[in-house]
FINU-985940 format. One record per residue (C-alpha): residue in three letters; x, y, z. Coordinates in steps of 0.05 Angstrom, whole numbers, padded with zeros to 5 digits, always signed. Example, Ala and Ser with C-alpha at 12.3 -4.5 7.8 and 13.67 -1.06 7.14 Angstrom:
<pts>
ala+00246-00090+00156/ser+00273-00021+00143/
</pts>
This chain:
<pts>
met+00734+00095+00165/ala+00686+00037+00156/asp+00627+00085+00163/thr+00655+00129+00108/val+00662+00070+00061/thr+00590+00049+00076/ala+00565+00120+00063/leu+00603+00123-00002/ser+00577+00055-00024/leu+00506+00076-00010/asp+00518+00142-00045/asp+00544+00104-00105/lys+00481+00063-00108/leu+00437+00125-00105/arg+00477+00159-00160/ala+00473+00096-00203/ala+00397+00097-00193/arg+00396+00170-00214/thr+00434+00154-00278/ala+00388+00095-00292/ser+00327+00139-00283/leu+00350+00183-00340/ala+00351+00123-00387/leu+00284+00097-00362/ala+00250+00165-00372/gln+00266+00158-00446/ala+00250+00084-00453/ser+00192+00066-00499/thr+00130+00031-00474/ala+00152-00032-00513/gln+00220-00032-00478/lys+00188-00024-00409/asn+00137-00079-00423/ala+00193-00125-00445/gly+00227-00112-00378/leu+00162-00128-00342/glu+00153-00194-00379/ala+00225-00212-00363/ile+00211-00198-00289/ala+00148-00240-00290/gln+00185-00298-00321/ala+00242-00291-00270/val+00192-00294-00212/glu+00158-00355-00242/thr+00223-00393-00254/gly+00261-00368-00194/ala+00226-00407-00139/glu+00287-00450-00125/arg+00325-00387-00107/ile+00269-00346-00075/leu+00235-00397-00030/pro+00296-00423+00008/ala+00316-00351+00022/asn+00245-00336+00045/glu+00245-00397+00091/leu+00310-00372+00122/asp+00278-00305+00135/leu+00216-00339+00165/ala+00260-00382+00210/asn+00297-00320+00234/gly+00231-00285+00245/arg+00203-00342+00287/glu+00268-00343+00328/asn+00264-00267+00338/gly+00191-00266+00358/leu+00163-00237+00294/ser+00087-00231+00301/thr+00041-00280+00267/gly+00013-00224+00223/leu+00082-00203+00199/gln+00102-00275+00187/asp+00042-00281+00141/arg+00063-00219+00103/leu+00133-00245+00098/arg+00115-00314+00073/leu+00122-00331-00001/asp+00101-00396-00034/glu+00089-00421-00104/ala+00018-00392-00106/arg+00040-00324-00082/leu+00098-00322-00132/ala+00048-00339-00187/gly+00005-00282-00162/leu+00063-00234-00165/ala+00080-00255-00236/ala+00007-00246-00257/ala+00004-00177-00225/thr+00067-00158-00263/arg+00035-00180-00328/asp-00028-00141-00310/ile+00016-00078-00309/ile+00039-00093-00379/ala-00033-00087-00402/leu-00043-00019-00369/pro-00033+00046-00407/asp+00035+00078-00400/pro+00024+00143-00362/val+00088+00176-00385/gly+00074+00230-00437/gly-00001+00228-00424/val-00034+00296-00432/val-00068+00322-00369/arg-00094+00386-00400/gly-00075+00438-00451/ser-00096+00503-00485/thr-00075+00556-00534/leu-00068+00626-00506/pro-00094+00688-00543/asn-00022+00704-00561/gly-00015+00637-00597/leu+00027+00601-00544/gln+00009+00527-00541/leu+00008+00499-00470/thr+00007+00424-00454/gln+00013+00392-00385/val+00042+00322-00392/arg+00058+00266-00343/val+00132+00252-00329/pro+00167+00203-00282/phe+00188+00227-00213/gly+00258+00201-00227/val+00283+00161-00166/val+00231+00132-00119/gly+00253+00107-00050/ala+00212+00056-00011/ile+00220+00036+00062/tyr+00178-00024+00083/glu+00177-00083+00131/ala+00172-00158+00121/arg+00135-00152+00054/pro+00174-00183-00003/asn+00114-00177-00049/val+00125-00101-00045/thr+00193-00111-00076/ile+00162-00138-00139/asp+00101-00093-00139/ile+00140-00028-00131/ala+00195-00049-00180/ala+00143-00065-00233/leu+00102-00002-00224/ala+00165+00041-00221/leu+00191+00010-00286/lys+00126+00021-00324/ser+00122+00093-00300/gly+00195+00106-00320/asn+00224+00111-00250/ala+00285+00080-00217/val+00272+00053-00148/val+00315+00045-00085/leu+00287-00006-00036/arg+00298-00013+00038/gly+00258-00076+00054/gly+00281-00087+00125/ser+00321-00140+00160/ala+00262-00188+00167/ala+00260-00200+00092/glu+00333-00186+00075/asn+00350-00254+00046/thr+00286-00257+00004/asn+00294-00187-00022/arg+00366-00198-00041/glu+00345-00256-00086/leu+00286-00218-00115/val+00326-00156-00132/ala+00381-00199-00163/leu+00330-00233-00207/ile+00298-00166-00226/gln+00366-00136-00244/asp+00383-00195-00288/ala+00315-00190-00321/leu+00324-00117-00337/ala+00394-00127-00364/ser+00369-00184-00409/val+00325-00135-00448/gly+00375-00078-00450/leu+00348-00037-00392/pro+00394-00012-00337/ala+00401-00062-00280/asp+00414-00004-00233/ala+00342+00018-00241/val+00324-00027-00183/gln+00369-00026-00121/thr+00366-00054-00051/ile+00402-00020+00007/asp+00383-00072+00060/glu+00456-00087+00072/phe+00466-00018+00102/gly+00415-00032+00158/arg+00379+00023+00195/glu+00435+00072+00179/gly+00419+00060+00106/ala+00346+00078+00117/thr+00367+00141+00153/gln+00412+00161+00095/leu+00357+00146+00045/met+00312+00194+00083/gln+00367+00248+00079/ala+00382+00238+00005/arg+00347+00300-00021/gly+00372+00314-00091/leu+00386+00241-00106/val+00317+00213-00087/asp+00255+00249-00111/val+00201+00219-00068/leu+00199+00169-00010/ile+00142+00120+00004/pro+00140+00084+00071/arg+00097+00022+00080/gly+00090-00014+00146/ser+00072-00001+00218/ala+00046+00066+00244/gln+00113+00074+00280/leu+00153+00064+00216/ile+00110+00112+00176/asp+00112+00165+00231/thr+00187+00160+00235/val+00196+00170+00161/val+00147+00229+00158/arg+00182+00263+00217/glu+00255+00250+00197/ser+00256+00251+00121/lys+00285+00309+00082/val+00259+00276+00019/pro+00186+00290+00002/val+00142+00234+00030/ile+00078+00204+00005/glu+00047+00179+00070/thr+00015+00111+00070/gly-00024+00095+00133/ala-00037+00041+00182/gly-00107+00012+00175/val-00152+00020+00235/val-00211+00002+00190/his-00284+00008+00210/leu-00349-00026+00188/tyr-00415+00004+00211/leu-00478-00039+00210/asp-00535+00009+00202/ala-00604-00004+00232/ser-00630-00025+00164/ala-00573-00073+00148/asp-00590-00141+00120/val-00565-00193+00169/glu-00538-00241+00116/met-00501-00186+00079/ala-00474-00157+00144/thr-00448-00225+00165/glu-00414-00240+00099/ile-00382-00172+00095/ala-00358-00171+00167/val-00328-00241+00162/asn-00294-00228+00096/ser-00267-00160+00119/lys-00236-00190+00182/val-00219-00262+00166/gln-00198-00269+00093/arg-00129-00241+00109/pro-00125-00208+00177/ser-00052-00187+00172/val-00062-00133+00118/cys-00079-00060+00124/asn-00148-00064+00093/ala-00172-00117+00143/leu-00228-00097+00190/glu-00208-00075+00260/thr-00271-00045+00291/leu-00344-00065+00281/leu-00397-00013+00299/val-00469-00035+00306/asp-00531+00009+00310/ala-00565+00000+00378/ser-00635-00005+00349/ser-00616-00068+00310/ala-00563-00096+00357/glu-00607-00153+00382/arg-00621-00174+00310/leu-00551-00165+00281/leu-00501-00179+00336/pro-00513-00252+00353/pro-00509-00280+00282/val-00452-00234+00260/leu-00409-00245+00321/ser-00424-00320+00322/ala-00398-00325+00251/leu-00336-00286+00269/arg-00323-00330+00330/glu-00332-00392+00288/asn-00275-00365+00244/gly-00229-00358+00304/val-00238-00284+00318/thr-00226-00258+00388/leu-00278-00205+00403/his-00261-00144+00445/ala-00329-00114+00461/asp-00363-00058+00500/glu-00414-00072+00555/arg-00475-00066+00510/thr-00446-00117+00462/arg-00426-00165+00518/ala-00497-00161+00546/leu-00521-00192+00481/phe-00459-00234+00467/pro-00423-00255+00531/asp-00369-00293+00493/ala-00326-00231+00486/val-00271-00197+00527/pro-00278-00125+00551/val-00254-00074+00501/thr-00207-00015+00517/asp-00195+00052+00485/glu-00127+00025+00464/asp-00162-00032+00427/tyr-00203+00018+00387/ala-00138+00053+00366/thr-00100-00011+00349/glu-00086-00042+00281/his-00087-00113+00306/met-00064-00148+00242/ser-00091-00212+00274/leu-00156-00247+00288/asp-00176-00195+00340/leu-00234-00148+00330/ser-00261-00089+00370/val-00337-00084+00374/lys-00382-00027+00397/val-00456-00014+00399/val-00471+00059+00379/asp-00535+00097+00388/asp-00541+00120+00316/leu-00503+00143+00254/asp-00480+00206+00290/glu-00444+00166+00343/ala-00414+00119+00291/leu-00387+00179+00253/glu-00359+00209+00317/his-00324+00144+00335/ile-00293+00138+00266/arg-00269+00210+00270/ser-00236+00195+00337/tyr-00201+00130+00319/ser-00195+00124+00243/thr-00128+00126+00209/his-00165+00151+00146/his-00153+00086+00108/thr-00220+00051+00093/glu-00289+00052+00125/ser-00352+00016+00102/ile-00426+00018+00119/val-00477-00038+00110/thr-00546-00007+00100/asn-00610-00008+00059/asp-00621+00066+00072/met-00591+00106+00015/ala-00598+00172+00051/arg-00554+00146+00108/ala-00507+00114+00058/asn-00498+00181+00023/arg-00486+00216+00089/phe-00434+00165+00108/leu-00399+00174+00041/ala-00400+00250+00048/glu-00378+00256+00121/val-00326+00201+00129/asp-00257+00230+00115/ser-00219+00169+00092/ala-00181+00150+00029/val-00234+00098+00011/val-00306+00099+00035/met-00353+00041+00017/val-00426+00021+00018/asn-00446-00052+00024/ala-00377-00079+00007/ser-00319-00113+00042/thr-00261-00069+00063/arg-00214-00120+00032/phe-00228-00089-00036/thr-00183-00029-00020/asp-00126-00055-00061/gly-00090-00033-00124/gly-00099-00101-00157/glu-00174-00103-00141/phe-00181-00031-00166/gly-00151-00052-00233/phe-00082-00021-00223/gly-00045-00087-00231/ala-00010-00076-00164/glu+00000-00018-00117/val+00057+00022-00089/gly+00017+00031-00025/ile-00048+00060-00001/ser-00040+00134+00011/thr-00077+00163+00070/gln-00053+00234+00060/lys-00087+00287+00016/leu-00030+00315-00026/his-00017+00288-00096/ala-00046+00218-00085/arg-00098+00186-00041/gly-00120+00114-00036/pro-00088+00056-00074/met-00030+00083-00114/gly-00019+00057-00185/leu+00019+00082-00246/pro-00008+00154-00251/glu+00009+00166-00178/leu+00083+00151-00193/thr+00086+00210-00241/ser+00091+00284-00235/thr+00076+00333-00291/lys+00112+00386-00331/trp+00087+00441-00376/ile+00107+00441-00450/val+00103+00510-00481/arg+00109+00519-00557/gly+00115+00587-00587/glu+00133+00624-00651/gly+00175+00680-00623/gln+00125+00710-00573/val+00153+00757-00520/arg+00117+00783-00459/gly+00097+00857-00461/
</pts>
């Protein structure tokens, strides 16, 4: 009987989100922006509620052996709350995608066709130990006219409960439906399973987290899924690479925040310049606390490294661990990336534009870079205010997902009595 009550309670939440989505789809840009400003203010002034809940989650995480990388993702402080408020306000400044015209034409028979952007309706999100995602997705969903149902995982349950309560109060304070943002964390893993089965109540599901989580959602969901991917991210130092640029990009890509999906995981170095590039680049990485997992050719030049394994090359470490390999040329670098990439982000450091252009053309990832840190693969850095996730699939959306990626389209047809002959 208890299971039935739980199922009905979750079903009630999903139906309330569906009802709220109908109101949001009709809300004006000014109304939605007012809701976003109220959320930003709630995050700024809610530290006394949010941070103790977050510290409780962190304490539970430490007790339960949560990895250092996930603890970093879980942690909120005053600076990170200020960043979330600022990102929410950035979304206010962005164009409202709803109603935007994608294309249109007038047929020879006089019918006027217009394809316009419309909200999905109800967006589900399943993610792990990332309370920032709670704010980011809620804000992007609101601006794009969608209700959102959040399964943020047990690791962040206390934090997410406070965040969602603040968001709901903020929405209600400006006359928008509080049910537009829901958390189903209290239903545990069974709630996540039911969310994946809620076809007809949830329009699209977006997983963010480990490769295992994403794979589970893709395999088990009956709701259409936009697949975000783990980040086995590569940086290739071409034979012509400038050593200072290569060092700065490698260190920034790996060290600035190693726990996130756009952090560097494998460094590939052209053999013809390995003696020139490897010692300074790897020394700088070691000085920043990076443990190097390297092949034999690398260790011959830089003995302060541990042997690498094939498993290392396929691993998203989310820590200060980096796989390193010397490759014969661009062909071998491209082959290695094809073998191990999760199609997230890859970058090349080079002064040879022909090789740069070949890298851009042949690497099949959501974001491909030349002479830039992989850490720039981010909705905020791309000017989207925040991101729902970084899509590594090829249908509908690819790369950092902002407001347009949370919309579908419909065709408007205006006639004057035309009938088909």
